[in-house]
Every structure is written in structure tokens, then in C-alpha cells.
VOPAGU-2260 file (C-alpha; in pm, 1 decimal, decimal comma):
REM VOPAGU-2260
SITE   aa  ch    i         X         Y         Z
SITE  MET   A    0   -4933,2    2085,9    2409,1
SITE  LEU   A    1   -4696,5    1850,7    2588,4
SITE  GLU   A    2   -4611,0    1503,5    2476,7
SITE  ASP   A    3   -4510,2    1222,1    2704,9
SITE  ASN   A    4   -4367,1     880,2    2616,5
SITE  VAL   A    5   -4319,0     971,4    2250,2
SITE  ILE   A    6   -4291,1     664,0    2031,9
SITE  ASP   A    7   -3972,9     648,2    1824,4
SITE  GLN   A    8   -4075,8     527,7    1480,2
SITE  GLY   A    9   -3717,6     492,4    1357,6
SITE  ALA   A   10   -3536,1     167,1    1297,5
SITE  GLU   A   11   -3453,9     -62,3    1587,8
SITE  TRP   A   12   -3074,5     -61,1    1627,1
SITE  ARG   A   13   -3039,2    -266,0    1944,8
SITE  VAL   A   14   -2860,4    -591,0    1876,5
SITE  PHE   A   15   -2826,5    -904,1    2081,4
SITE  SER   A   16   -2577,4   -1089,6    1863,3
SITE  PRO   A   17   -2303,2   -1005,5    1606,5
SITE  GLU   A   18   -2523,0   -1143,4    1328,0
SITE  GLN   A   19   -2800,5    -896,6    1410,7
SITE  GLY   A   20   -2550,0    -612,1    1402,0
SITE  ASP   A   21   -2434,1    -709,4    1053,1
SITE  GLN   A   22   -2791,3    -730,1     928,1
SITE  ARG   A   23   -2893,8    -390,4    1067,2
SITE  ALA   A   24   -2582,5    -197,6     972,2
SITE  ARG   A   25   -2654,3      61,5     704,0
SITE  THR   A   26   -2308,1     203,6     649,2
SITE  GLY   A   27   -1953,9      78,2     610,9
SITE  ALA   A   28   -1636,0     203,5     769,8
SITE  PRO   A   29   -1590,5     582,7     796,8
SITE  MET   A   30   -1390,1     774,7     538,1
SITE  THR   A   31   -1019,1     799,5     611,2
SITE  VAL   A   32    -727,1     978,7     447,4
SITE  MET   A   33    -506,9     682,4     538,2
SITE  LEU   A   34    -636,2     493,6     232,9
SITE  HIS   A   35    -570,2     602,1    -124,7
SITE  ASP   A   36    -943,2     584,1    -206,7
SITE  LYS   A   37   -1046,9     725,7     134,3
SITE  GLY   A   38   -1209,1     392,6     215,1
SITE  LEU   A   39   -1500,9     449,2     -22,7
SITE  SER   A   40   -1450,6     133,3    -225,0
SITE  THR   A   41   -1612,6    -192,7    -120,7
SITE  ASP   A   42   -1467,0    -539,5     -86,4
SITE  ILE   A   43   -1613,6    -879,7    -156,7
SITE  ASP   A   44   -1633,9   -1057,9     176,6
SITE  TRP   A   45   -1362,8   -1319,3     224,8
SITE  GLN   A   46   -1613,8   -1553,6     388,8
SITE  ASN   A   47   -1768,2   -1797,0     142,5
SITE  LYS   A   48   -2126,2   -1720,0     243,7
SITE  ASP   A   49   -2421,2   -1566,3      63,3
SITE  TYR   A   50   -2645,3   -1281,3     182,0
SITE  SER   A   51   -2848,4   -1514,9     403,2
SITE  GLY   A   52   -2542,9   -1662,4     574,3
SITE  LYS   A   53   -2547,9   -1994,0     390,5
SITE  THR   A   54   -2218,5   -2145,5     279,5
SITE  ILE   A   55   -2151,0   -2102,4     -92,4
SITE  ASN   A   56   -2140,9   -2420,7    -295,6
SITE  SER   A   57   -1787,3   -2549,2    -359,0
SITE  ARG   A   58   -1845,5   -2522,5    -736,6
SITE  TYR   A   59   -1855,9   -2142,3    -712,1
SITE  ARG   A   60   -1573,4   -2082,0    -464,2
SITE  SER   A   61   -1302,5   -2059,3    -729,9
SITE  GLN   A   62   -1516,6   -1806,8    -915,9
SITE  PHE   A   63   -1552,8   -1594,4    -604,2
SITE  TYR   A   64   -1177,8   -1618,9    -544,6
SITE  ARG   A   65   -1108,3   -1476,0    -891,0
SITE  MET   A   66   -1367,3   -1203,5    -837,3
SITE  ARG   A   67   -1200,1   -1099,2    -511,1
SITE  LYS   A   68    -859,9   -1089,5    -680,6
SITE  TRP   A   69    -976,9    -873,2    -970,2
SITE  GLN   A   70   -1178,6    -650,2    -740,2
SITE  LYS   A   71    -866,8    -589,5    -531,5
SITE  ARG   A   72    -665,0    -506,9    -842,6
SITE  SER   A   73    -929,9    -268,6    -972,0
SITE  ARG   A   74    -901,4     -53,0    -657,6
SITE  VAL   A   75    -558,5      60,6    -780,5
SITE  SER   A   76    -621,0     149,7   -1143,1
SITE  ASN   A   77    -329,1     379,8   -1232,5
SITE  ALA   A   78      26,5     474,2   -1136,7
SITE  THR   A   79     -79,2     758,9    -907,1
SITE  GLU   A   80    -310,0     535,2    -705,2
SITE  ARG   A   81     -41,0     267,6    -682,0
SITE  ASN   A   82     204,4     529,7    -558,1
SITE  LEU   A   83     -43,3     652,4    -296,5
SITE  ALA   A   84    -126,8     301,1    -180,3
SITE  MET   A   85     241,3     214,9    -132,7
SITE  ALA   A   86     322,6     545,8      37,1
SITE  LEU   A   87      30,6     532,3     279,5
SITE  ALA   A   88     121,5     176,9     376,2
SITE  GLU   A   89     479,0     293,6     440,3
SITE  LEU   A   90     351,3     587,7     646,9
SITE  ASP   A   91     139,9     356,5     858,6
SITE  ARG   A   92     434,8     122,4     912,8
SITE  MET   A   93     667,5     402,7    1025,6
SITE  ALA   A   94     403,0     561,8    1247,2
SITE  SER   A   95     333,3     227,6    1413,9
SITE  ARG   A   96     701,2     173,7    1481,1
SITE  LEU   A   97     730,3     522,1    1633,8
SITE  GLU   A   98     400,2     477,4    1823,3
SITE  LEU   A   99     254,8     798,4    1681,5
SITE  PRO   A  100    -111,9     893,2    1732,7
SITE  LYS   A  101    -380,4     886,3    1464,8
SITE  SER   A  102    -375,3    1265,7    1423,3
SITE  VAL   A  103      -9,4    1256,5    1316,5
SITE  ARG   A  104     -72,1     972,2    1071,8
SITE  GLU   A  105    -357,8    1158,5     907,9
SITE  ALA   A  106    -156,0    1481,5     885,6
SITE  ALA   A  107     129,8    1288,3     723,1
SITE  ALA   A  108    -110,6    1135,4     469,3
SITE  VAL   A  109    -243,8    1482,1     382,1
SITE  ASN   A  110     112,8    1612,3     339,4
SITE  TYR   A  111     200,7    1328,6     103,6
SITE  LYS   A  112    -114,7    1372,9    -103,8
SITE  LYS   A  113     -38,7    1744,4    -139,9
SITE  ALA   A  114     308,6    1654,1    -263,7
SITE  VAL   A  115     153,7    1417,5    -518,9
SITE  ASP   A  116     -92,8    1683,9    -636,0
SITE  LYS   A  117     194,6    1932,1    -680,2
SITE  ARG   A  118     402,2    1667,8    -859,1
SITE  LEU   A  119     683,0    1699,7    -605,8
SITE  ILE   A  120     758,4    1327,9    -594,2
SITE  ARG   A  121     919,8    1311,1    -937,0
SITE  GLY   A  122    1281,7    1206,0    -906,4
SITE  ARG   A  123    1238,9    1117,9    -538,5
SITE  SER   A  124    1180,2     787,7    -365,9
SITE  ILE   A  125     842,3     703,5    -217,3
SITE  GLU   A  126    1011,5     617,9     113,0
SITE  GLY   A  127    1194,3     952,4     125,7
SITE  VAL   A  128     885,8    1164,7      59,6
SITE  ALA   A  129     677,8     954,7     300,3
SITE  ALA   A  130     937,0     994,4     575,7
SITE  ALA   A  131     959,8    1370,1     514,2
SITE  SER   A  132     579,5    1394,6     524,6
SITE  LEU   A  133     575,6    1213,3     858,2
SITE  TYR   A  134     851,9    1433,1    1000,3
SITE  ALA   A  135     658,2    1745,3     899,7
SITE  ALA   A  136     336,4    1603,3    1047,8
SITE  CYS   A  137     508,6    1538,6    1380,6
SITE  ARG   A  138     611,0    1902,8    1402,9
SITE  GLN   A  139     272,0    2027,3    1282,9
SITE  CYS   A  140      91,6    1826,2    1551,9
SITE  GLY   A  141     328,2    1916,6    1833,5
SITE  VAL   A  142     463,8    1562,5    1863,2
SITE  PRO   A  143     827,5    1628,0    1768,3
SITE  ARG   A  144    1054,8    1347,3    1658,8
SITE  THR   A  145    1415,9    1391,5    1555,3
SITE  LEU   A  146    1539,2    1323,2    1204,5
SITE  ASP   A  147    1745,9    1040,6    1349,5
SITE  GLU   A  148    1432,2     873,6    1487,5
SITE  ILE   A  149    1246,1     912,0    1158,3
SITE  GLY   A  150    1550,7     780,1     974,2
SITE  GLN   A  151    1569,9     471,3    1195,3
SITE  ALA   A  152    1202,6     394,5    1130,6
SITE  SER   A  153    1234,3     465,5     758,7
SITE  ARG   A  154    1405,3     274,2     480,6
SITE  THR   A  155    1601,4     580,9     373,0
SITE  GLY   A  156    1880,2     796,0     513,2
SITE  ARG   A  157    1865,3    1095,9     743,3
SITE  LYS   A  158    2016,4    1331,9     485,3
SITE  GLU   A  159    1763,2    1243,5     216,9
SITE  ILE   A  160    1475,0    1291,5     461,5
SITE  GLY   A  161    1604,2    1632,3     568,8
SITE  ARG   A  162    1662,1    1744,9     210,7
SITE  THR   A  163    1316,3    1630,5     100,3
SITE  TYR   A  164    1154,0    1786,5     407,6
SITE  ARG   A  165    1306,0    2129,3     336,1
SITE  PHE   A  166    1198,1    2102,3     -27,5
SITE  MET   A  167     839,9    2018,3      71,3
SITE  VAL   A  168     820,2    2298,7     327,1
SITE  ARG   A  169     933,8    2547,4      63,9
SITE  GLU   A  170     716,8    2423,7    -223,0
SITE  LEU   A  171     401,1    2360,2     -17,3
SITE  LYS   A  172     451,9    2677,6     188,3
SITE  MET   A  173     410,3    2488,8     514,3
SITE  LYS   A  174     395,7    2694,6     831,0
SITE  ILE   A  175     588,7    2495,3    1088,2
SITE  MET   A  176     702,5    2637,9    1418,6
SITE  PRO   A  177    1062,2    2560,4    1516,9
SITE  THR   A  178    1118,6    2309,0    1794,8
SITE  GLY   A  179    1351,1    2350,3    2090,0
SITE  PRO   A  180    1529,1    2102,7    2316,6
SITE  GLU   A  181    1264,0    2160,0    2584,3
SITE  ASP   A  182    1009,1    1993,7    2353,9
SITE  TYR   A  183    1191,0    1662,3    2396,3
SITE  ILE   A  184    1249,7    1664,3    2772,9
SITE  SER   A  185     918,8    1507,2    2874,6
SITE  ARG   A  186     953,9    1218,2    2628,8
SITE  PHE   A  187    1317,1    1155,8    2721,0
SITE  CYS   A  188    1228,8    1150,2    3092,4
SITE  SER   A  189     943,5     909,7    3029,2
SITE  GLY   A  190    1166,1     681,4    2823,3
SITE  LEU   A  191    1435,1     680,4    3093,5
SITE  GLY   A  192    1185,4     621,4    3372,0
SITE  LEU   A  193    1265,0     950,1    3550,3
SITE  ASP   A  194    1021,4    1121,7    3784,4
SITE  ALA   A  195     867,6    1470,4    3764,2
SITE  GLU   A  196    1132,3    1625,0    3990,4
SITE  VAL   A  197    1412,3    1523,9    3755,9
SITE  GLU   A  198    1209,7    1651,1    3459,3
SITE  ALA   A  199    1164,2    1991,2    3625,2
SITE  LYS   A  200    1538,0    2011,2    3695,3
SITE  ALA   A  201    1613,9    1928,4    3333,7
SITE  TYR   A  202    1390,5    2216,0    3218,9
SITE  GLU   A  203    1584,1    2448,7    3449,5
SITE  LEU   A  204    1915,1    2335,4    3301,3
SITE  ILE   A  205    1792,6    2388,8    2946,7
SITE  LYS   A  206    1657,3    2732,3    3032,4
SITE  ALA   A  207    1986,3    2831,0    3194,7
SITE  ALA   A  208    2181,0    2706,5    2891,7
SITE  GLN   A  209    1959,5    2907,1    2656,0
SITE  GLU   A  210    1992,8    3224,7    2862,6
SITE  LYS   A  211    2371,0    3196,0    2861,8
SITE  ARG   A  212    2370,1    3096,7    2493,6
SITE  ILE   A  213    2596,3    2803,2    2570,0
SITE  ASP   A  214    2510,8    2625,4    2245,4
SITE  GLN   A  215    2247,0    2738,1    1997,8
SITE  ARG   A  216    2275,8    2437,0    1770,9
SITE  GLN   A  217    1953,5    2237,9    1784,7
SITE  ARG   A  218    2102,4    1893,6    1748,6
SITE  SER   A  219    2376,2    1957,5    2007,4
SITE  ASN   A  220    2118,6    2078,8    2256,6
SITE  ARG   A  221    1920,5    1759,0    2215,4
SITE  TYR   A  222    2220,8    1545,4    2295,8
SITE  CYS   A  223    2303,7    1772,9    2588,7
SITE  CYS   A  224    1952,7    1705,3    2719,5
SITE  ILE   A  225    2013,3    1332,3    2709,8
SITE  TYR   A  226    2353,7    1369,6    2873,1
SITE  HIS   A  227    2222,6    1582,6    3158,9
SITE  LEU   A  228    1928,1    1349,9    3212,8
SITE  HIS   A  229    2161,0    1052,4    3249,0
SITE  ARG   A  230    2376,4    1250,0    3490,9
SITE  LEU   A  231    2069,5    1346,1    3693,0
SITE  ARG   A  232    1951,4     987,2    3697,2
SITE  ALA   A  233    2285,3     875,9    3843,0
SITE  MET   A  234    2271,8    1149,7    4107,1
SITE  TRP   A  235    1922,2    1058,6    4231,8
């Protein structure tokens, strides 16, 4: 038996105004690892309106203000949650400054939470562990950033980030593939405004340098990349 023009008996979700959308919404924001409580907690709306949209009487506004304040405090009930809330905010700040994608931010949040679960943050600063988590996430997601870049975005030094990163990799048994200077060429070219032809030539130079083993030090190779790119830019 065939059916034609089947009637959908589900709820009507079409909306013609923002108010209708609010009334018909059944769920809140999706879960996210970027919040210490994964976004599962609820907030008292900052608008002084009741369920029907009417403005709350001025006599009760101070009461609602206190309720919002205590509700916000109750979301962070212990030292671990406070630590997570501060660290995730710091991660988001650094990632925004470095213009990193959402996938890297989420991977960094997972790295930090694993460090908290393993009690690896004792004796270390929140900023240092957060920066190391972000550096590891960049390499895990194939979006490499140098320690210098992470250090500039962070509130801690390059040495502390590197030391904490190596400690986390060892203790959490992270599997991170090493990066090479060729991983940075595309981003450097884009930042310098160079075209695809210059980028291809830069790859050739790096490949030739690696074959001749001119310099195997990772950091030196990165600076050589920048130097050659500037030379190529002047030649073109």
C-alpha cells in the first residue's frame, strides 16, 4: 500500500518571529567541552521578564538580581571546578588571539581536563598548563604553532610552556607526530602575502636543505624558512 501526502503529526517548528522561536524551543545550547560543566547548567535570564514576556514588577527585581548572583556562584562549587573555569577561559582567550579553529580549542580543553584528572597541575600554574595543552592540541590537529607564538599569546614564558608540554606528553602518553619546517611554509606565505609560485619554491628549498642535511635543528629551520621567504619576496 502506498501513501501520498502523509500528514506530519509532529510539532510545528516553523517560526515567523524571534518570540515564536523562543516559545517553541525545547532544548538549550549543545554540550561543549569548552565549559567546565559542559554547558549543562542553566542560567536565570538577565531580562526582567516572566514566562509570558511581561516585565517583572520593580519590587522583585532586586530579588531576581540576588538569585542570578547566587546561581552563578553555585555553578562553580569547588576548587577543581574553579580551576577548570579559569583554565578554559584562558584557553579560549589564547585561541582567539591565535585565531585557532574550534577543533583545536576543544582538543586543548580535553588535554587540560585529562591533566586535572591525573592531578598533573599540582605545583604548576594554570596559565602554563593551559598553554601547554593548547600547544599539544595544535600539533594533534595538524595546525602547528611554534612555542614562541604560544608564549606570546600566553601569560607565561616559553621555557615553562615547553617544560610543561614535555611533562604532559610523557605522563598522558600522548601520541604526537613531529612537525617539520615544511608544515609552516603555507602559513608564513599567507601571512607575508606571497603567491603560490613563491610557496612552491620555498618547499623546494626546504626539501633541498633536508636532503643535504644543512641544519637538522627544528627551530633553526623555521627561521631559515622565514629568511628565504623574505629573500624570495624581494626577488619577485
